N, C-alpha and C positions, 0 to 999 in steps of 0.2 A: 810831261805830266807827273804829278806826285804819285806816290805809291798808295795802294789801298791800306785801310786800317790794319795794323798788325794784330796778332792774336791777343796780346795783352789788352790792347785798346778794345778789341771786339768783346772780350770777356768783361771788361769794366763797364761798357756802355750798354750791353744788351743780353746779358745771360738770363735775365728774369724769365723770359717766355718759356724756355725749355726747362730751366731749373724748377720752376713751379710745377710744370707738367710731370717732371721726374719725381718730385717730392710727393705729389698726389697720386702717383701710379706706381705701386710697388710690385716687384716681381713675385712669382709664386713662392719663393723661399723667404720672403720678407725683406729682402735687400732692396735698397733703392737703386733702380737702374742708372747706369752711368752713360749719359749721352753727350755728344759733342755740343759746344756752345752754339746758341742760336739767338736771334733777336728779330724784332719786327722792324721793317724798314719803310713802311707806309703807315699813315695815320689819318684819322678824320680831321675835318668833316669829309664825309664820303667814304666809300668802300672801294677796295682795290683788289684786283686779281688779274692773272695773266691768261689762264686757260690751259690749252693742251701742252703736252710734254715733248712734242716732236719737232720743235722749231727753236731758233735762236732767241733766247730772251736777253742774254748778256751781249754787249757789243764786243769787238775783238780785243779791247783793252781790259775787259772785265770790270770796267768802272761804271757803265750805265746799264740799268736794269729796266726793261720795258714793262709797262702795266696799263691796264684799263682802269678807269675810275667812274663810279656810278653813284647816284645820290639816293638810291633806294635798294631794298632787298625783298625776298620773300614773295615775289610774284613774277609772272611771265612778262617779258618785254612786249611793248606795243610798237607799232609803227611810228609813234610820236616820241618815243624815248631816245634821248641822245646821250651817249657816253663820251667821256674825255679820254684821249690816249695821251700817254706821256712817259717819262722815264725818271728813275731815281738815280741821283748822283751819289755814289757811295763815298766819294772823297770830300763831299761838302755836306756832311751831317745828314745824309739821306734826303737832300733837297729834292722836292717834286718839280719837274720841268714839264709844263704842258706842251703838247706838240700838235694836237688836232682833235677832231671829233668824229664820231661815227653814228650813223643811223641804221647800221646793218650789223647786228651782233646777237650773241646768245650767251647764256651763263657758262656753258661748258667750254667753249672755244673762243669766247670774246669776239673780236672782229678780225681774226687771223693776223693780228699785229705781230711783226717779227723783223729782225735784221736780215737784210738781203745778203745771202752768202757771197763771199768774194769782194764785198765792199767794206769800206772802213766806217761809213757814217750814214748809210742809206737804210731806211725802214720802209715797210709797206703794210697797209691795212685796208680793210673793206669798208665801204660806205654805201649809202643809197642817195642818188640824186634823181628826184622826180620819179619816173617810172622805171628805173633800172638800177641794178647794183653795179658799183664801180669799185675801183681800188686806187689808192693814192700812194705815190712813191715820194718820200721826203728825205732830203739830205739834211740831217740835223745840224751839220756844221755850217752849211752855206744858206740854208733856208729854201733852196731850190725845190720846187714841187711839181710833180707831174700827175695827172689823173688819167687812168686808163678806163676804157668804156666797158670793162668787165671785172668781176670779182675774181679773187684767186683762192686757192685752197692750199696746195703745197708747192713750194718754190724749189726748182732744181738747184743742185749744188753749184751749177755754172752761173747762177744769178741772173740768167737771161730769159728763162722761160718758166712756166708754171702749169699746173693742171688745176681744173676747177669743176664745180658741179652745179646743179640746178638747186640753189638754196631755197627757192620758194617751194619746190616739190618736197625737199627734205623737211621743211617746216610742216608740211601737211602730213607726211608719212612718219616722221620721227621728231615730235615736238621737243625743243630744247637744243637742236643742232642746226636748224635752218634759221632763217631771218624773218621777222615780221615786216609788214609794210607792203608786200606784193603778193598776189594770189598765184596759185599754180595754174599756168596756162593750159595744162593738160589734166585738170583735176578729174575728169570723167574717163580718162584713158589709162588703163592699168599698166601699160608698157609702151609709152609713147616713143615714136621714131624721131620726134623733133627735139628731145632733150636727153641729157645724160651727162657724160664726162667731156669737158672741153679742154683744148690746149690753148694757152695764152702766151703770146710773145710779149715779154716785158719791155722790149725796146720799141716796138711799133704799136702795141695794144691790140694787135689782131687776135681774134678768138675764133677757134674752129672746133666744131663738134666732132669728136673722134671715137667715142663709144656711146651708142644710144641705149636707152632703157629697153627698147624692143629687142635689140641685139643681145643684151645680157639675158633677157627672159627666154631667148631661143637658143642659147649656147649651153651645151651639155645638159645634164639631168638637173632639173629644177624641182626638187622634192616638195610635195604638198603645195604646188602652185595651183591655187583655186581661181575661178573666174573673177573673184573680188580681191585677189592679191595685187596690191600696188607695188610696183618695182621701182627701186631708187638706188642710186650709188653715191657714196660719200666716203668719209675717212680715207682720203687719198694721201699717199706719201711716196715721193720720188726717192729712188734708190741712191746710194752713196756715190755711184759713178754716173748718175744722171741718165742712164739708158732706159730704165724701166720704172714703172710706178705700181703701187699697190692700190686696190680699191676694195671696199666691202660692198658686195651686191646683196641688198636686202629686199625681202618682199613680205608684206604684211599677211597676218593670219586671221581668219574670220572671227575667232574668239579673242583677238587681241594678241599683241606681241608680234614677232617676226622671226624668220629664219635668215641665215646669213651664209654667204660663200665668200671666201677670200680669193681674189683673182688678181693676177698681175698682167701688165700689158707693156708694150713698147711705148715710147713717148708719142708716137703717131697713132696709138690705138690699136695697132696690129699685134699679132702673136699673143692672143689671150691664153693664159694658162690658169686652170682652176686648181689652186694649191690646196684649198680646203673645201671639198665639195659636199660634205655631209650636213650642212646647215647650221653648224655650231662653230662660229669663229668670233673672236672679239679683239681686244687690244693686241697690237703687234708692233714690231719694229724691225727694220733691216739690221741684221748682224753685219753683213758685208753685201757686196753686189750680187751674190748668188744664194744667200741664206736668209730666212725670215724666222724670227721668234714670234710665236702667236699663242694667245690663249685659245684653247679648243677643248673638245672632249670627244671620246669615242676612238682614240688612237692608242696603239700599243697596249691593248687590253685595259685601258683606264676609262671607265665610263663617267668619271667625275671631271670637272674642269681642271685643266693643268696647263703648264707652259711647255709648248712643243717647238722643236726646231725643225723647220722644213727647208728643203731645197727649192729653188725657184723653178719647179717643174710640176706637172699635173700629179697631184697627191704625193708630193715629195717629202714624206715624213722621214725624219732622221733619228731623233731622240727626244725623250722628255727631260726637261731641264729643271733641277731643284725641287724634285717631288717632295711634298710635305715640308719644305724649308722656304723656298721662294714663294711668296704669296701668289695664289692663282687667280686673283681678281684685280691686281693692280695695273699700273701704267709704267712701262719699263723702257729703259734705254741702256745701251752698252757704254761702258767707260773703261779707261785704262787699257787700251789696246785689246778690247773685247775680253779682258780677263774678269771684269766685274760687271754686275747688272745693278742699276739704280731702279728701285721700285717703290711702291707704296701699298696701302691697304684701304679698303672701304671702312667706314665706321664699324667697330666691333665692341660687343659687350654693353653693359648697362650705361657706361660712360661714353659710349660711341667713340672709342679711341681710333684715330688714324695714325698709322706707323710708317713713315718713310723709312726705307732700309737699303743697305748695300748687301749684295750677294756675290761671294767669291766662287766662281764656277768650279774651278779645279778641286778645291777643298770642301765644296758643298757647305760653306760657312756663311751664315747670315749675321749682319751687324745692324741693329736697329739704331735709327738716328734721332728718335724722340717719340713721345706720345702727345698727340694733339686732339683733345676732345672736340667733337663737333655736335653742338646743340641740336636737339630734335627739330627745331624750326628749319634746319638746313636739310631738307629731304626732297626727293622727286627732282623736278626740272631745275630748281634753284639750289640744289645741294652744292657743296664745295668739295670737289675732289682735290686732293693735294697736288696731283700732277707734278711730281718732282722734275726740276730742270737743272742741269749742271752748268756752271760757268765754262767758258772755253778752255781755261787752264785746269778744270776739274778741282778747283780749290773750294768752290762754294756750291751749295744746293739751295735753290729757291723753291718754296712751295706756297700754295694758296691755302689759307686756313682761317676759320672763324674762331679759333682758339683765342680766348681773352675777352675783353669787354668792348671791343670796337668793331665787331662784325668781321667780314672777310677782309683779310689784309695779306700782304706779302711777308713771309718769314724767311730769313737767311740763315742757313746752317753751315758752320765751318767744318769741312771734312778734311782739312789739310793733314797729311800723314796717315790717314786711315787705310789707304790702298797701297801703302809701301810694303 
């Protein structure tokens, strides 16, 4: 294969996106911020986004970038709405290559589209066929396609198994993260025994319920658990050694909102460990097989939200990371042998600026990668979180952003040399 565009080509063809953002967003001292070059790699007709930050968007060669494509914005999906899944070829002038369709998707996480770890050319995504959610595995080189009788959420690094959740129940309890099209079978049951987290064999398609909602509601202390609290589990992530996975156990509150515990388990659902028991847990990532970085509050004397490192054990608090420097509301991942963290922000200020950034742990230094305004139309369920994702070689960062005049699109940032 030919090589990706070099830095000079990148600057020549696509600097405008971030350059304009920099010129219109001045630092407090009046100086124009200096950001790395960036460009938009998708365009209309249609709107493009990838979704969450914890899965492979780039193929092993870093040439092909996966994306969802939709024809509308600014409303909730219905069971009749179909999106296209495809990929951008960075070596062929950002050519869009359609790969399939999905009827099981949401604005925040798409249809779980991702490259399967350990493979060169296989992708997986969720769909709906008649009265059930399914997943498709496609080899983009050969065109071979396999459909599994269950959806997936997080794929193991071994590429042979995954964990999943009850997307219909999540749609009821947490709009914007489940799928439209099917109703919750246990709508009137606050903590059903028949649904929860499942294990999926990607080779045979076999699915097994391994942690039930009833089990979660009865494990440990569940604070402010009322008779009307609906329990649900989602935000699943398999660890880097494939032995355990994270889940968020959430239960609704009578006046709205929810409380959250961060729990880990073995891949068969055994050995539950309540890492964050106090009801306040949010975005997280595995640092390694035994440590988790998570947003939480109420730890180490800090009552405000912060980023805390936990050991994979009950209440395994270790340290607060990047206090007052690393944004405490973003979506993060580790880079460069766990020396750096890639993160972002929610919209801030009058211009609703979103700022993806790199954070060097040892020196407590933050490096902003750009300012991306998010128009006020992008709020609530159909907001566009930037969800920064790194290429496999850590050369590029791709984000979702509505910055510009074409709605939500993929933006590519060149971070070559910034972590050296």
